[in-house]
C-alpha positions in Angstrom: 121.2 127.1 123.8 124.7 127.5 125.2 126.2 125.5 122.3 124.7 127.8 119.6 127.7 129.4 117.9 126.5 131.0 114.6 129.7 132.8 113.8 132.0 129.8 114.1 129.4 127.6 112.3 129.2 130.0 109.4 133.0 130.2 109.1 133.2 126.3 109.3 130.4 126.0 106.6 132.2 128.5 104.4 135.5 126.7 104.7 133.8 123.3 103.9 132.2 124.9 100.9 135.4 126.5 99.8 137.3 123.2 100.1 134.7 121.4 98.1 134.8 124.0 95.3 138.6 124.0 95.2 138.7 120.3 95.2 136.4 120.1 92.2 138.1 123.0 90.4 141.7 121.7 90.9 141.1 117.9 90.7 137.8 117.6 88.9 136.5 115.3 91.7 133.7 115.5 94.2 134.9 115.7 97.9 132.7 112.9 99.2 134.4 111.1 102.1 132.8 107.7 101.4 134.1 107.8 97.8 137.5 108.8 98.8 137.8 106.1 101.5 136.5 103.5 99.0 139.2 104.6 96.6 141.9 103.9 99.2 140.5 100.4 99.7 140.4 99.7 96.0 142.8 102.2 94.5 143.3 103.0 90.8 146.9 103.5 89.6 148.3 106.8 90.8 145.1 107.5 92.8 146.1 106.3 96.3 148.4 109.0 97.6 146.0 112.0 97.4 143.2 109.9 98.9 145.5 108.8 101.8 146.6 112.4 102.4 142.9 113.5 102.5 142.0 110.9 105.0 145.1 111.6 107.1 144.0 115.2 107.2 140.7 114.2 108.7 142.6 112.8 111.7 145.6 115.2 111.8 143.6 118.4 111.8 141.5 117.7 114.9 144.6 116.4 116.6 146.5 119.6 115.9 143.6 121.7 117.2 143.4 119.5 120.3 147.2 119.9 121.0 147.3 123.7 120.3 144.0 124.7 121.8 142.5 124.4 125.3 142.3 120.6 124.8 138.5 120.3 124.8 137.1 117.3 126.6 135.6 114.7 124.3 132.2 113.6 125.6 129.7 111.1 124.2 126.1 112.0 125.0 125.1 108.4 124.6 126.8 105.1 125.4 129.8 104.3 123.3 128.2 101.0 122.0 125.3 103.0 120.7 127.7 105.5 119.0 129.6 102.6 117.3 126.3 101.1 116.1 125.3 104.5 114.7 128.6 104.8 112.9 128.2 101.4 111.3 124.7 102.3 110.2 125.9 105.5 108.7 128.5 103.6 106.8 125.9 101.1 105.6 123.6 104.0 104.6 126.4 105.8 102.7 127.1 102.6 100.7 123.4 102.0 100.1 122.8 105.6 99.0 125.8 105.8 96.7 127.5 108.5 98.8 127.7 110.3 102.1 126.6 113.6 103.6 129.6 115.4 102.2 129.2 114.0 98.7 125.4 114.4 98.4 124.7 117.1 101.0 127.5 119.5 100.2 128.7 118.8 96.7 125.6 117.2 95.1 123.2 119.8 96.5 125.4 122.5 95.2 125.3 121.0 91.7 121.4 120.7 92.0 121.7 116.9 91.5 118.2 115.4 91.8 119.8 112.2 93.1 121.7 114.1 95.8 118.6 116.1 96.8 116.6 112.9 97.2 119.5 111.3 99.2 119.9 114.4 101.4 116.2 114.5 102.2 116.2 110.8 103.0 119.2 110.9 105.4 118.1 114.1 107.1 114.6 112.6 107.6 116.1 109.4 108.9 118.3 111.4 111.3 115.4 113.4 112.6 113.3 110.3 113.2 116.3 108.5 114.9 117.1 111.4 117.2 113.4 111.5 118.2 113.3 107.8 118.9 116.6 107.7 120.8 116.0 110.8 122.9 112.2 110.8 123.5 111.0 107.2 123.2 114.0 105.3 124.4 115.3 108.0 126.7 119.0 107.1 126.0 
């Protein structure tokens, strides 16, 4: 378990929770990535700039860390084609489930939303089954 880092994980989780609370408190909106991205693709009047800034931050923040830190090596544990297919399936699932892990798993669970609890249980169950199949049955 050389990758087990509970302190940095707890700090990261705290920061994600704090950001979600501040986003809701200051903007009255749920910080769900799929909803924010969908709003960029079909923006309402005056609604595009904050969404674009939010999405830009998703790309800029890791880039800043990569430039200023020890430049960690990015490694894919599975073939790139499988990673791309997984990403597309996640996007399809987010659309089908009416939200993503950040919207349902962080914000919705915190609000005790029954819909978000059901969605989170569903995507976590699907993730566990998928990892088992890919790692143990297919051996990829």
